[in-house]
N, C-alpha and C positions, 0 to 999 in steps of 0.2 A: 367047312372051314371054321375053326374056333378062333375066338378073339380073346386075348388076355389084356387086362389093364396094365399100363406101364408099371414097372417095378418101383418107381418113385412113390406110388400111392400105397404100397405095402398091402397088408391084409386088414386094413381098417374097415369098420362097418360102413363108413361113408363111401369108400371106394366100391363096395359091393352092392350099394343101393342103386337100382336103376331108376330112370326118370318116371316110369309108370308108377313105381312104388311110392315115390315122393308125391306124385299127383294124387294117389289114393289116400295117402296120409293127410294131405291138405284138405281133401273133400271130407274125410272123417272129422277133422277138426272143425271145419266149417259147419257141418251138420250138427256137431255137438254144441257149437255156439248158438245156432238157431233154436235147437231144442231147449237150451238153457233160457233163452229169451222167452220162449213160449211158456216155460214153467213160471218165470217171474211174472209174466202178464196174467196168466190164469190164477195164480195164487193171490195176486193183488186184487183181482176182481172178486175172488172168493172172500178175502178178508173184508172187502168193502160191502159185502152183502149181508143184510140182517139175517139172523138165524131163523126168523119166522117168515122170511120172504119166499114166495113160490119159485123164484129164480135160483134159490140156493141149491136145489137138487141138480139142476143143469150145470151150474158153475162148479159144484163139487165133482161131477162126472168129468167135466172138461179139465179140471185141475188134475184129477186122477189119471186121465189119459195122457196129459202132458208129462206128468212125473214118470209114468210108466215108459213112455217113449224116450225120455231123457235117460232113465236107468238102462234101457236097452242100448242106446247109443253109447253110453259110457262103457258098457261091457264090450261092445264091438271095438272100442278103442283100447281095450285091455285094462280098464279101470274097474275093478271088482268090488271095492269097498265103497259103500254109499253113505256111511255114517257122517262123514265131514260135510257132504252135500246136503244131507237132511238137516244138519245143524245150520249150515250157511244160509240155505233158503228158508229155514224155519218151516219146514213142511209139517203141517198139522197131522196129528194122529188120525183124524178122521179120513185123511187121504191115504195114509200108510196102511190103515186097516183094510181099506178097499183093495189095496195091492197085495195083502197077505203078508206084509212086512212086519207087523206087530201082533 
């Protein structure tokens, strides 16, 4: 048996979206927000670490991992250009170089 939406909804995109798709979109957005918070936190810790500190290498790796995960999550959401995000978060070149972005 096939089920059609009522004609009053027409052929709009909203009428063709099923609840599971909406739930998936919500989870993607939530994951992107969490990844962004992780980027902020790790970059803040990196900026607060002295360049001569032995912790710097660990914090640089953590920041690189966080940025990498954020970029992947953005791409999963269909956002391919990262230039604005790089500028907004002020991601340092030393992190981007480790990602192969520069």
